[in-house]
C-alpha positions in Angstrom: -28.8 -10.5 6.6 -31.7 -9.9 8.3 -31.7 -6.5 10.0 -28.5 -5.0 7.6 -26.6 -1.4 8.0 -26.2 0.6 5.4 -22.8 2.9 4.7 -22.5 5.6 2.5 -19.1 5.9 1.2 -20.1 8.5 -1.7 -19.5 12.3 -1.5 -22.6 14.8 -2.4 -22.4 16.2 -5.7 -23.2 19.9 -5.1 -22.9 23.2 -7.1 -19.5 24.7 -7.7 -18.0 21.8 -6.2 -14.7 21.1 -7.2 -13.7 17.1 -7.6 -10.2 17.2 -9.6 -8.3 19.9 -9.8 -8.6 21.8 -13.2 -12.0 20.1 -14.4 -15.6 22.2 -14.4 -17.4 22.1 -11.5 -21.2 21.0 -11.4 -23.4 23.6 -11.8 -26.8 22.4 -10.1 -30.2 24.8 -10.1 -33.8 24.8 -11.1 -35.4 24.1 -14.7 -38.5 24.6 -12.9 -38.4 26.3 -9.8 -41.7 25.9 -7.6 -42.5 29.8 -8.0 -42.7 29.1 -11.5 -44.8 26.1 -11.4 -47.6 27.8 -9.5 -48.8 28.6 -13.2 -49.0 25.1 -14.2 -50.3 23.6 -11.7 -54.0 23.8 -9.5 -54.1 26.4 -6.6 -51.2 25.1 -3.7 -50.0 22.2 -5.9 -46.0 23.1 -6.5 -43.1 21.1 -8.2 -39.5 21.5 -8.7 -37.7 20.0 -11.7 -33.6 20.5 -11.4 -30.9 20.4 -13.9 -27.2 19.6 -12.9 -24.5 20.1 -15.7 -21.5 18.3 -15.1 -18.6 16.4 -16.5 -18.4 12.3 -15.9 -15.8 12.2 -12.9 -17.5 14.6 -10.9 -17.8 13.3 -6.9 -17.7 9.9 -6.3 -17.6 8.1 -9.4 -16.7 4.8 -11.3 -14.6 4.2 -14.4 -15.9 1.3 -17.4 -13.8 0.6 -19.7 -14.5 2.6 -22.3 -12.9 5.4 -19.8 -9.5 4.1 -21.1 -10.4 2.1 -24.4 -12.6 3.1 -27.5 -13.6 -0.6 -27.8 -14.7 -1.4 -24.0 -17.5 -1.6 -22.5 -19.2 1.6 -21.8 -21.4 2.1 -18.6 -24.6 0.9 -20.1 -23.1 -2.0 -21.2 -22.1 -2.9 -17.3 -24.2 -5.1 -15.5 -26.2 -4.2 -12.2 -24.8 -7.7 -11.0 -20.7 -6.7 -11.8 -21.4 -3.8 -9.6 -24.0 -4.5 -6.6 -23.5 -6.3 -3.7 -20.5 -7.4 -4.5 -18.3 -9.4 -1.4 -16.2 -6.6 -0.6 -12.2 -6.3 1.9 -11.1 -3.3 2.7 -7.2 -2.5 2.8 -6.4 -0.2 5.5 -3.1 1.7 4.4 -2.4 5.0 5.8 0.4 7.0 5.2 1.7 5.5 2.6 1.7 6.8 -0.8 2.8 4.4 -3.2 0.5 1.1 -2.7 2.6 -1.6 -3.8 1.9 -5.7 -3.9 3.4 -6.2 -0.3 0.4 -3.9 1.0 -2.1 -6.5 -0.7 -0.4 -9.9 -0.4 -2.6 -11.0 2.3 -5.4 -10.0 1.2 -8.3 -12.4 -0.2 -9.5 -10.5 -3.3 -10.9 -13.3 -5.7 -14.4 -12.6 -6.7 -14.1 -9.3 -4.0 -14.3 -6.1 -4.0 -11.4 -4.5 -3.1 -11.8 -0.9 -1.2 -8.4 0.6 -0.6 -8.5 3.3 2.5 -5.7 5.9 2.7 -7.7 8.0 4.8 -7.5 10.9 2.2 -10.8 11.6 1.9 -10.3 14.1 5.2 -8.8 16.0 2.5 -12.3 16.5 0.3 -13.0 19.9 -1.2 -9.5 21.5 -0.2 -6.0 22.4 -2.1 -4.5 19.4 -0.4 -6.0 16.7 -1.8 -4.9 17.1 -5.5 -1.6 17.3 -4.0 0.6 14.0 -3.5 -2.6 11.7 -3.3 -1.9 8.1 -2.5 -2.2 6.1 -5.6 -1.7 1.9 -6.3 1.6 0.8 -8.4 1.3 -1.0 -11.8 3.0 -4.2 -10.1 -0.3 -3.6 -7.6 -2.8 -3.3 -10.5 -1.5 -6.3 -12.1 -1.6 -8.0 -9.2 -5.1 -7.3 -8.4 -5.8 -8.8 -11.6 -4.5 -12.1 -11.8 -5.9 -12.7 -8.2 -9.5 -12.2 -9.7 -10.8 -8.9 -7.9 -13.9 -7.6 -9.7 -13.7 -3.9 -8.5 -11.3 -2.1 -7.4 -12.0 0.9 -5.4 -10.1 4.2 -3.6 -10.5 7.1 -1.5 -8.0 9.2 -3.4 -7.4 11.2 -6.1 -6.8 8.8 -8.3 -5.8 5.0 -8.2 -2.6 6.3 -10.2 0.1 8.2 -10.2 -0.7 11.4 -11.8 3.3 12.8 -11.6 3.2 11.6 -15.2 1.0 11.0 -18.2 0.9 7.7 -17.6 -2.0 5.5 -16.5 -0.8 2.3 -15.7 -3.4 0.8 -13.0 -6.6 2.0 -15.5 -4.6 0.4 -18.0 -4.6 -2.8 -16.5 -7.5 -3.2 -14.8 -10.2 -1.6 -17.4 -8.1 -4.0 -19.7 -9.0 -6.7 -17.7 -12.9 -5.6 -17.6 -12.2 -4.3 -13.6 -14.5 -1.2 -13.1 -12.6 1.5 -10.8 -14.4 3.7 -8.1 -12.6 6.7 -6.9 -13.1 9.4 -4.6 -14.4 7.4 -1.9 -15.2 8.1 1.2 -15.8 6.9 4.9 -14.1 3.9 4.7 -12.9 4.0 8.0 -16.5 2.7 9.1 -16.2 -0.6 7.5 -14.9 -3.7 8.8 -11.7 -5.5 7.0 -14.3 -8.0 5.6 -17.7 -9.3 5.8 -19.7 -7.1 3.8 -21.1 -6.4 0.7 -20.1 -3.3 -1.4 -22.3 -1.5 -4.4 -21.8 1.6 -7.0 -24.3 1.5 -9.5 -24.1 4.5 -11.6 -27.2 5.2 -14.3 -27.1 3.4 -17.5 -25.5 6.2 -20.2 -24.8 5.3 -23.3 -21.5 6.5 -24.2 -19.8 7.5 -21.4 -16.9 5.7 -19.9 -17.3 7.6 -16.1 -20.3 8.5 -14.0 -20.7 9.7 -10.6 -22.6 6.6 -8.3 -23.9 6.4 -4.8 -21.5 4.4 -3.3 -22.4 2.1 -0.2 -21.8 -0.9 1.9 -23.8 -3.5 3.6 -22.8 -4.8 6.9 
């Protein structure tokens, strides 16, 4: 692509923002404020050094196998090649809560990132976002694994149904080494195919999930 177009698919992380009901919000502040830095540097020279305290599942984030499996690879063990510039396809399916195999059957997913556009991102940072969200079924996850998907993302609270403690989609996909990205946004700006998807976190040891700057390149 000589003049690629980039589309940001991530939520902005802000102080006090709730991602998942019941989980703590991030705290964003100064470690060194500009005012305090005046005493450290020459006249007219100031810096700000920020500090952030957050849980891994904040904003738009990626799950590695270690999120579900003790012996699975963590965020630092995933390669850039697995997470960047992946050929991608979009499934557009709004108004359906339980997304099953028939909805996916016409997609060519082998070797691709599969992004599920449900429209749920419109409820971000509202009480509605955490209630009755769309999700994939266990059978849909098995189909994606068997068809060779490389990564699966969704613009919803969780790729699994959270009504019970079972998480079959996480279990199947992460068990097969297929990363998951949750809380995407902006998928309505994408074509059904013909673009690449990237969602790369910093390489942090011992973390199963971490926020990403997810984006598409058209």
